[in-house]
Structures are given as structure tokens and as C-alpha cells.
C-alpha positions in Angstrom: -30.7 -21.7 3.8 -31.4 -18.3 4.6 -28.7 -17.7 7.4 -26.5 -18.8 5.1 -26.8 -17.2 2.8 -26.7 -13.6 4.8 -23.9 -14.5 6.3 -22.3 -14.7 3.2 -23.6 -11.7 1.9 -22.2 -10.1 5.2 -19.2 -10.9 4.5 -18.8 -10.5 1.1 -19.9 -7.3 1.5 -17.2 -7.0 5.0 -14.4 -8.1 2.6 -14.8 -5.1 -0.3 -15.7 -2.8 2.2 -11.9 -3.8 4.1 -10.0 -3.8 0.2 -11.5 -0.4 -0.8 -9.7 0.9 2.6 -6.5 -0.8 2.6 -6.4 0.8 -1.0 -7.7 4.5 -0.2 -4.3 6.6 0.0 -5.6 9.3 2.8 -6.0 6.3 4.8 -3.1 4.6 4.4 -1.4 7.2 5.1 -2.8 8.0 8.6 -2.0 4.3 9.0 1.9 4.4 8.9 2.4 7.9 9.8 1.6 6.2 13.1 4.8 6.0 13.8 6.6 7.0 10.9 7.1 10.5 9.2 6.0 10.7 6.3 5.3 13.5 3.9 3.4 16.4 4.9 0.4 17.7 2.6 0.2 15.2 0.0 -1.4 12.3 -1.1 0.2 9.7 -2.0 0.1 6.7 -5.7 -0.9 3.2 -4.0 -0.5 0.3 -6.1 -0.9 -3.2 -5.2 2.7 -6.0 -5.4 0.3 -8.8 -7.6 3.1 -11.1 -8.9 6.2 -10.1 -6.4 8.0 -12.7 -8.6 8.6 -10.4 -11.3 9.1 -7.8 -8.7 12.9 -9.3 -7.7 16.0 -8.0 -9.2 14.8 -5.1 -7.5 16.4 -3.7 -4.3 13.3 -2.0 -3.6 11.1 -5.3 -3.5 13.6 -7.6 -2.4 11.4 -8.4 0.8 7.6 -7.9 -1.6 5.4 -10.1 -1.0 2.1 -9.9 -3.0 -0.5 -7.7 -1.6 1.8 -5.8 -0.4 1.1 -1.8 -1.3 3.4 0.7 -2.6 3.0 4.2 -2.0 4.9 7.2 -3.9 5.0 10.4 -3.1 5.8 12.3 -6.6 6.5 15.7 -5.0 9.0 14.7 -2.6 10.6 11.5 -4.3 9.7 9.1 -1.6 7.8 5.2 -1.4 7.3 3.5 0.9 7.0 -0.4 1.0 3.5 -1.6 3.3 2.6 -4.9 4.5 -0.8 -4.0 5.6 -0.8 -8.0 7.0 1.1 -7.7 9.4 1.1 -3.6 9.7 4.9 -3.5 9.2 7.2 -0.6 6.3 9.1 -3.3 4.9 10.5 -1.6 2.8 11.6 2.6 2.7 13.5 4.7 0.0 13.6 7.6 -2.3 13.2 7.4 -5.5 13.6 9.6 -8.9 10.9 10.0 -10.6 12.9 11.9 -13.7 11.7 15.1 -13.0 15.1 17.1 -11.4 16.2 20.0 -13.6 19.2 20.0 -15.3 
């Protein structure tokens, strides 16, 4: 019984640590940067796709799935849709954040 409890605590702690690493902007940039040229000297804003169905109709999210990560590089105006489960970039695009000068 004690071993089962210890195993459950270990698994829970492992999952929490893994999820924190998956949401760490620097860690995600380092992982993706191994196979895709990313903006240098810029830490992205990271968001997780929680309900991909709500994003349908937006071209950037056409192939999104729940738990995908969106990395937004605001200074360079780029966005990456990354799927941690397969370690693949699903979409890469320029974004207009409305900060253009007239």
C-alpha cells in the first residue's frame, strides 16, 4: 500500500514538472530552435490550446489540437504553433499585432 502511494506521488510530481517545462518559453524556444530558425534575443509569449474547436475558421489554427502550444514573438511579429506530443511545428506565420506605425 505504501509503495502504491509513493508511486502515485512520484507520477503526479513528474507530470507537474513535465507540464511546467512544456510551458516554459525559454525551454520551448530551445527545443523548437533546434530545427526552425526563431527570432534571436526574444522570449516568446506562450499559450496552450485548450479547446481547438473554438479556433476553427482561423487559418493559423486549422490543424490545431488540444494541448498544442502557441509561441508569439511580439517584437518580430511571428507565431509558431507547436505540438509537444509529436515534437513538430504545425504552423508558422507572421502576425499583425496592431503596433504598426502610420
